[in-house]
C-alpha positions in Angstrom: 27.0 -58.1 -47.5 29.0 -56.0 -50.1 29.6 -52.3 -49.7 27.2 -51.2 -52.4 24.3 -53.0 -50.8 25.3 -51.7 -47.4 25.3 -48.1 -48.5 22.0 -48.5 -50.4 20.5 -50.1 -47.2 21.7 -47.1 -45.2 20.2 -44.6 -47.6 16.9 -46.6 -47.7 16.9 -46.9 -43.9 17.5 -43.2 -43.5 14.7 -42.3 -45.9 12.3 -44.7 -44.2 13.0 -43.2 -40.8 12.4 -39.6 -42.2 9.1 -40.8 -43.8 8.1 -42.4 -40.5 8.9 -39.2 -38.7 6.8 -37.2 -41.1 3.9 -39.6 -40.7 4.2 -39.4 -36.9 4.0 -35.6 -37.0 1.1 -35.5 -39.4 -1.1 -38.5 -38.7 -0.5 -40.0 -35.3 -3.5 -40.5 -33.0 -4.0 -37.9 -30.3 -3.6 -38.7 -26.6 -6.9 -39.6 -25.0 -8.2 -41.8 -22.2 -11.5 -43.0 -21.0 -11.8 -39.9 -18.8 -11.5 -37.4 -21.7 -14.5 -36.2 -23.6 -15.2 -34.7 -27.0 -16.9 -31.3 -27.2 -19.6 -30.7 -29.8 -18.0 -28.8 -32.7 -19.7 -28.6 -36.0 -23.2 -27.8 -34.9 -22.5 -24.5 -33.2 -23.5 -21.3 -35.0 -20.6 -18.9 -35.9 -19.5 -16.9 -33.0 -21.8 -18.3 -30.4 -20.9 -17.5 -26.8 -19.7 -20.6 -24.9 -22.0 -22.3 -22.4 -20.8 -24.0 -19.2 -22.3 -27.4 -18.7 -22.3 -27.3 -14.9 -22.4 -23.9 -13.2 -21.7 -23.6 -9.5 -24.4 -25.2 -7.4 -25.5 -27.6 -10.1 -28.0 -25.2 -11.7 -29.2 -25.6 -15.3 -26.8 -24.5 -18.0 -26.6 -20.8 -18.6 -28.0 -20.0 -22.1 -25.9 -18.4 -24.7 -26.6 -14.7 -24.7 -26.0 -14.1 -28.4 -26.7 -16.7 -31.0 -24.6 -15.5 -33.9 -22.1 -12.8 -34.8 -19.3 -12.2 -37.2 -15.8 -12.7 -36.0 -14.2 -9.7 -37.8 -14.2 -6.3 -36.2 -17.1 -4.2 -37.4 -16.2 -1.1 -39.5 -15.9 2.0 -37.5 -15.2 0.3 -34.2 -12.8 2.2 -32.0 -9.5 0.8 -31.1 -6.6 1.4 -28.7 -3.0 0.8 -29.8 -0.6 -0.5 -27.1 3.1 0.0 -27.4 5.5 -1.8 -24.9 9.0 -3.0 -25.0 7.8 -6.4 -26.4 4.4 -5.7 -28.1 2.6 -3.5 -30.6 -1.0 -4.4 -29.9 -4.5 -3.3 -31.0 -7.6 -3.8 -28.8 -11.0 -3.2 -30.4 -14.1 -1.8 -28.8 -16.0 -4.5 -30.7 -15.9 -7.3 -28.1 -12.8 -5.9 -26.3 -10.7 -8.4 -28.3 -7.0 -8.2 -29.0 -7.2 -8.1 -32.7 -3.5 -7.6 -33.6 -0.3 -8.4 -31.8 3.2 -7.8 -33.2 6.2 -9.2 -31.4 8.8 -6.3 -31.8 11.8 -8.5 -31.0 11.0 -11.1 -33.6 11.2 -10.2 -37.3 8.7 -11.4 -39.8 9.6 -14.5 -41.8 9.3 -13.0 -45.3 10.3 -9.3 -44.6 12.7 -9.1 -41.8 12.3 -5.3 -41.6 8.8 -5.9 -40.2 7.7 -7.4 -36.9 6.3 -10.9 -36.6 2.5 -10.7 -36.4 1.0 -13.2 -34.0 -2.7 -12.1 -33.6 -4.2 -10.8 -36.8 -7.6 -9.8 -38.0 -7.6 -10.6 -41.6 -4.1 -9.5 -42.9 -2.8 -13.1 -43.4 -4.9 -14.8 -40.7 -7.8 -14.5 -38.4 -6.3 -15.0 -35.0 -7.9 -13.2 -32.0 -7.8 -13.3 -28.2 -11.4 -13.0 -27.0 -13.1 -13.0 -23.6 -16.3 -12.1 -21.9 -18.9 -12.9 -19.3 -21.6 -15.6 -19.7 -25.0 -14.7 -18.6 -28.2 -12.9 -19.7 -27.4 -9.3 -20.4 -23.7 -9.6 -19.5 -21.1 -8.3 -22.0 -19.1 -10.8 -24.1 -17.0 -10.7 -27.3 -20.0 -9.4 -29.3 -20.6 -6.5 -27.1 -19.5 -2.9 -27.8 -17.2 -1.8 -25.0 -16.0 1.7 -24.3 -12.3 2.3 -24.2 -9.8 5.2 -24.5 -9.0 5.1 -28.2 -5.6 6.1 -29.5 -2.0 5.1 -28.6 -1.0 4.0 -25.1 2.8 3.7 -24.6 4.7 2.0 -21.8 7.0 4.9 -20.9 10.6 4.6 -19.6 10.7 3.8 -15.9 7.1 2.3 -16.0 6.8 -1.4 -15.2 3.2 -1.9 -16.4 0.5 -0.4 -18.7 -3.2 -0.8 -18.1 -6.1 -0.4 -20.5 -9.6 -0.4 -19.0 -12.8 -1.2 -21.0 -16.3 -0.9 -19.8 -19.7 -2.3 -20.9 -23.2 -2.0 -19.6 -24.9 -5.0 -18.0 -28.6 -5.7 -18.1 -29.1 -5.0 -14.4 -28.0 -1.4 -15.0 -24.5 -1.9 -13.7 -21.2 -2.0 -15.5 -18.7 -4.7 -16.2 -15.0 -3.7 -16.6 -12.4 -5.6 -18.6 -8.8 -4.6 -17.9 -5.7 -5.5 -19.8 -2.4 -5.3 -17.9 0.9 -5.3 -19.9 4.1 -5.8 -18.0 7.6 -4.7 -19.0 9.8 -7.6 -20.1 7.0 -10.1 -20.0 5.0 -11.9 -22.6 2.2 -12.4 -20.1 -0.8 -10.2 -20.4 -3.2 -10.1 -17.4 -6.9 -10.0 -18.4 -9.2 -9.1 -15.6 -13.1 -8.9 -15.4 -14.8 -6.9 -12.7 -18.5 -6.3 -11.9 -19.8 -9.6 -13.1 -22.8 -11.2 -11.3 -21.8 -13.7 -8.6 -22.5 -17.2 -9.8 -21.8 -16.3 -13.4 -18.9 -17.5 -15.6 -16.2 -15.8 -17.6 -14.7 -17.4 -20.7 -11.4 -16.8 -22.4 -10.9 -18.1 -25.9 -8.7 -18.0 -28.9 -10.2 -17.9 -32.4 -8.1 -18.8 -35.3 -8.3 -20.0 -38.9 -6.9 -23.4 -39.8 -4.2 -22.1 -42.1 -0.6 -23.1 -41.5 1.6 -20.7 -39.6 3.8 -18.2 -41.3 6.8 -19.8 -42.9 5.2 -23.2 -43.2 4.7 -23.1 -46.9 7.1 -26.0 -47.5 10.3 -25.0 -49.2 12.3 -24.8 -45.9 11.0 -28.1 -44.6 12.4 -31.5 -45.2 10.4 -34.2 -47.0 7.1 -32.3 -46.6 7.3 -32.4 -42.8 5.5 -29.5 -41.1 5.2 -28.5 -37.5 1.9 -28.7 -35.6 -0.6 -25.9 -35.8 -3.7 -26.1 -33.6 -5.1 -26.0 -30.1 -3.7 -28.0 -27.1 -4.8 -28.6 -23.6 -2.7 -29.5 -20.5 -3.9 -30.7 -17.2 -2.0 -32.4 -14.3 -3.9 -35.7 -14.8 -4.2 -35.9 -18.6 -0.9 -34.0 -19.4 -0.3 -32.5 -22.9 -2.9 -33.2 -25.5 -2.8 -31.8 -29.1 -6.0 -31.5 -31.2 -6.0 -31.3 -35.0 -8.3 -28.8 -36.6 -9.5 -31.7 -38.8 -10.7 -33.6 -35.7 -12.6 -30.5 -34.5 -14.2 -30.3 -37.9 -15.3 -33.9 -37.7 -16.5 -33.7 -34.1 -13.8 -36.1 -33.0 -11.7 -33.8 -30.9 -10.7 -35.5 -27.7 -9.1 -33.8 -24.7 -9.6 -33.3 -21.0 -12.9 -31.4 -20.7 -13.0 -30.5 -17.0 -10.2 -30.0 -14.5 -9.0 -27.9 -11.6 -5.6 -27.3 -13.2 -4.0 -26.7 -16.5 -4.2 -24.4 -19.5 -5.4 -24.0 -23.1 -3.1 -22.9 -25.9 -3.1 -22.3 -29.6 0.2 -23.7 -30.9 2.1 -22.9 -34.1 5.6 -22.9 -35.4 7.9 -21.1 -33.0 5.1 -19.2 -31.2 2.2 -19.9 -28.8 -0.8 -18.2 -27.2 -2.1 -19.7 -24.0 -4.8 -18.9 -21.4 -3.3 -19.7 -18.0 -6.0 -19.8 -15.2 -4.8 -19.9 -11.6 -4.2 -23.3 -10.1 -7.0 -24.8 -8.0 -9.8 -23.0 -9.9 -12.4 -25.3 -11.6 -12.3 -24.9 -15.4 -14.0 -26.3 -18.4 -12.2 -26.5 -21.8 -14.0 -26.4 -25.2 -13.2 -26.4 -28.9 -15.5 -25.9 -31.8 -15.8 -24.9 -35.4 -17.5 -21.5 -35.7 -17.2 -20.7 -39.4 -15.6 -21.6 -42.7 -12.1 -22.7 -41.7 -12.5 -20.9 -38.4 -12.2 -22.4 -34.9 -12.5 -21.3 -31.3 -10.8 -23.0 -28.3 -11.2 -21.7 -24.8 -11.7 -22.2 -21.1 -14.7 -21.3 -18.9 -14.2 -20.3 -15.3 -16.6 -19.4 -12.5 -16.6 -15.8 -11.4 -15.5 -15.2 -7.8 -17.9 -14.0 -5.1 -16.6 -10.5 -5.5 -17.6 -10.5 -9.2 -14.0 -10.8 -10.4 -12.2 -13.1 -12.8 -8.5 -12.9 -13.7 -6.5 -15.0 -16.2 -3.1 -14.6 -17.6 -2.5 -14.7 -21.4 0.9 -15.8 -22.6 1.4 -14.7 -26.2 4.9 -15.0 -27.5 7.9 -17.2 -28.5 8.3 -20.8 -27.4 11.4 -20.1 -25.4 11.8 -23.3 -23.4 13.7 -22.1 -20.4 11.1 -19.4 -19.9 7.9 -21.4 -20.7 8.6 -24.0 -18.0 8.7 -21.1 -15.4 5.4 -19.6 -16.7 3.2 -22.6 -16.2 3.6 -26.4 -15.6 3.9 -28.2 -18.8 3.9 -25.1 -21.0 7.4 -26.0 -22.4 5.8 -29.1 -24.0 4.4 -26.9 -26.8 8.0 -27.2 -28.2 7.4 -30.4 -30.0 10.3 -32.6 -31.0 8.2 -35.6 -32.1 9.0 -39.1 -31.2 12.7 -38.4 -30.7 12.1 -36.0 -27.8 14.1 -38.2 -25.5 17.2 -37.4 -27.7 16.3 -33.9 -28.9 15.6 -32.4 -25.5 19.0 -33.2 -24.0 20.6 -32.1 -27.3 19.0 -28.7 -26.9 19.9 -28.5 -23.3 23.6 -29.1 -24.2 23.3 -26.6 -27.1 21.9 -23.9 -24.7 24.6 -24.6 -22.2 27.3 -24.1 -24.8 25.5 -21.0 -26.1 25.8 -19.4 -22.7 29.6 -19.7 -23.0 30.2 -18.8 -26.6 27.2 -16.5 -27.4 26.6 -17.9 -30.9 24.4 -20.8 -31.9 26.6 -21.8 -34.9 29.6 -22.2 -32.7 27.4 -24.0 -30.2 26.5 -26.6 -32.9 30.2 -27.1 -33.6 30.8 -27.5 -29.8 28.0 -30.0 -29.6 29.4 -31.9 -32.6 32.8 -32.2 -30.9 31.2 -33.5 -27.7 29.1 -36.1 -29.6 32.2 -37.1 -31.5 34.1 -37.5 -28.2 31.2 -39.6 -26.7 31.2 -41.9 -29.7 35.0 -42.0 -30.1 35.5 -45.6 -28.9 32.8 -46.9 -31.2 34.1 -44.9 -34.1 37.6 -46.0 -33.5 36.6 -49.7 -33.6 34.6 -49.1 -36.7 37.4 -47.2 -38.5 39.8 -49.9 -37.5 37.6 -52.5 -39.1 37.3 -50.4 -42.3 41.1 -50.0 -42.4 41.5 -53.7 -42.2 39.0 -54.1 -45.0 41.1 -51.7 -47.0 44.2 -53.8 -46.4 42.2 -56.9 -47.5 41.1 -55.3 -50.7 43.8 -56.9 -52.9 42.9 -60.4 -51.5 39.2 -59.8 -52.1 40.0 -58.8 -55.7 42.0 -62.0 -56.2 39.1 -64.1 -54.7 36.7 -62.4 -57.1 39.0 -63.2 -60.1 39.2 -66.8 -58.9 35.6 -67.5 -58.0 33.8 -64.8 -59.9 31.6 -67.3 -61.7 30.6 -69.1 -58.5 28.8 -66.6 -56.2 28.2 -69.1 -53.5 31.8 -70.2 -53.3 32.9 -66.6 -53.5 30.8 -65.6 -50.5 32.1 -68.7 -48.6 35.8 -67.8 -49.3 35.2 -64.1 -48.4 33.6 -65.1 -45.1 36.4 -67.4 -44.3 38.9 -64.6 -45.1 37.0 -62.2 -42.8 37.1 -64.8 -40.0 40.7 -65.5 -40.4 41.7 -61.8 -40.4 39.2 -61.0 -37.6 37.5 -58.4 -39.7 33.8 -57.4 -39.4 32.6 -56.2 -42.9 29.7 -54.5 -41.3 31.7 -52.7 -38.7 32.1 -49.6 -40.8 28.4 -48.8 -40.8 28.0 -48.5 -37.1 28.9 -44.8 -36.8 26.3 -43.9 -39.5 23.6 -46.0 -37.9 24.3 -44.4 -34.5 24.2 -40.9 -35.9 20.9 -41.2 -37.8 18.7 -40.8 -34.6 20.9 -37.9 -33.5 20.7 -36.4 -36.9 16.9 -36.5 -37.0 16.6 -35.2 -33.4 18.9 -32.3 -34.2 16.8 -31.6 -37.3 13.7 -31.2 -35.1 15.7 -29.0 -32.6 16.7 -26.7 -35.5 13.2 -26.8 -37.0 11.2 -26.3 -33.8 13.4 -24.2 -31.5 12.6 -20.5 -31.7 16.1 -19.7 -30.4 17.4 -20.9 -33.8 15.1 -18.7 -35.7 17.2 -16.0 -37.4 20.2 -17.1 -35.5 23.4 -16.2 -37.5 26.7 -18.1 -37.5 29.2 -16.1 -39.7 29.3 -14.5 -43.1 26.5 -15.5 -45.4 24.8 -17.8 -42.8 22.3 -15.4 -41.2 19.7 -18.0 -40.2 20.7 -21.5 -39.1 17.1 -22.7 -39.2 16.8 -22.5 -43.0 18.9 -23.7 -45.9 22.2 -22.2 -46.9 21.2 -19.4 -49.4 24.3 -20.0 -51.5 24.6 -23.8 -50.9 28.2 -23.4 -49.7 28.0 -25.6 -46.7 26.3 -28.5 -48.6 29.0 -28.4 -51.2 31.7 -28.5 -48.5 29.8 -31.4 -46.9 29.8 -33.2 -50.2 33.5 -32.8 -50.5 34.1 -34.2 -47.1 31.9 -37.2 -48.0 34.0 -37.7 -51.2 37.2 -37.7 -49.1 35.6 -40.3 -46.7 34.8 -42.5 -49.7 38.4 -42.4 -50.7 39.5 -43.5 -47.2 37.0 -46.4 -47.2 37.9 -49.8 -48.7 37.5 -49.8 -52.4 34.9 -52.4 -53.6 36.5 -55.1 -55.7 33.7 -54.7 -58.3 34.3 -51.6 -60.5 30.6 -51.0 -60.8 30.3 -51.0 -57.0 33.2 -48.6 -56.8 31.4 -46.2 -59.1 28.2 -46.4 -57.1 30.2 -45.6 -53.9 31.7 -42.5 -55.6 28.2 -41.5 -56.6 26.9 -41.5 -53.0 28.4 -38.1 -52.1 26.5 -36.5 -55.0 23.3 -38.1 -53.8 23.8 -36.9 -50.2 24.9 -33.4 -51.4 21.6 -33.1 -53.3 19.6 -34.1 -50.2 21.5 -31.6 -48.0 21.0 -28.6 -50.3 17.6 -28.0 -48.6 18.4 -29.0 -45.1 18.7 -26.3 -42.4 22.2 -24.7 -42.4 22.7 -25.6 -38.8 22.1 -29.3 -39.6 24.5 -29.2 -42.5 27.1 -27.5 -40.3 26.7 -30.3 -37.8 27.2 -33.0 -40.4 30.1 -31.2 -42.1 32.0 -30.7 -38.9 31.3 -34.3 -37.9 32.7 -35.5 -41.3 35.9 -33.4 -40.9 36.5 -34.9 -37.4 35.7 -38.4 -38.8 38.2 -37.9 -41.6 40.9 -36.9 -39.2 40.2 -39.9 -37.0 39.8 -42.3 -39.8 43.0 -41.2 -41.6 45.1 -41.6 -38.5 43.7 -45.1 -37.8 44.0 -46.2 -41.4 47.6 -45.0 -41.5 48.5 -47.0 -38.3 46.8 -50.1 -39.5 48.4 -50.0 -43.0 51.8 -49.4 -41.4 51.3 -52.4 -39.1 50.3 -54.6 -42.1 53.6 -53.8 -43.9 55.7 -55.0 -41.0 
């Protein structure tokens, strides 16, 4: 196989793998087994209170207390503003919902002077954390709760901040809902008290089906987008993602009942998850409640003392912290079908980061380690290419002699390769080996919140997006051009021109790749050039003796 065909094959293979990766992320079937069940979705009225299918004792299902209601907060509803070291939150008296949640340590994607908004009530999204008690006359997310309006601040020296809401029950009593915010924690404790024994509490997330902030397309490669939607995890069924489209069609499949696990709403870089205590029976549900509006939640039995407590995690997908919050929660960081490669890559990156304190230098350190790991393979490959370079004059002579007889030309070339013990395909091995690593690292940079807004030096202020001035891609293109000059020159002048054109093609592709990925490829090329130049010099010196 000549060099032109080899390079075209590599480009085609790379493109095919990226297209396959995109298809996997956007259209792969969801995990499901015979024990999972679909929950009715499209027939439910907007905002209906969830209904457990099997209350304690096997009694008939508890009827929904309110048939319909709007999701948005009603005008004039009172609200409490919460300010902690991690959050700026708003809790409305309408339903006692968390209607806005800003993450103060994470800047917005478009305007970095603003905080990232996770929960929202109509600014850019409908995204609410809702809860209530199921039962006739019991307060839910439609009920007007009383609360202490105004601003509540977690003061210096305080470790937690509580906000208590109350609502009347039909029996003349009161049900209290308490939010507990903790310093330094993205977990919010949500506690109900005063519910009737034998009743149920529900905890749900209501969200529109729009892509998450920053998923508009320009920063993503080949149209690939990260997953946005609900997910369920149980010890038996493990991690199951559900597309909004499947909920809309009534085809959502996930573990419906369990005594372990959690429910989450996943989006790029961030997640909100209800985390019931282990050992408590629970029932998961998902449904469409309005135009492009969905609810996903979990139903739990109220304890004999009338209490129900669940933790809400609402924050970044920081892997080392998520796995400590709840079993399997770190799985929301989705690296696709190359997780087996991407997860160890991130682990190494994180270990290097602890030493150097900069993700850009961590990528360079990872590149050097990978280059060292592949050193024997690369050395053998570059040695084969150096020998091919030495054979170029002989190949040109064969072409001049047998140019009109393609079959004879190929026979003579194969005979020459065999005589000189040269593998003409040996030079492509480093590229083939690097493609899975390249794609895996792409998903690490795309899906890891630690890379979001992570600077390297100078103009590179965010390694997860493209170089704003295209400096790194141009340097990468120059390194590819140097590599082309070190490679054996094809005997055919047309093939030689095609080979010189390849760096331009790759530079055009890399213009829109994340800067961290281009940094990896550039450093890898520089190390490869040094290794290849040294080996080529030694082989050519030996050939002259």
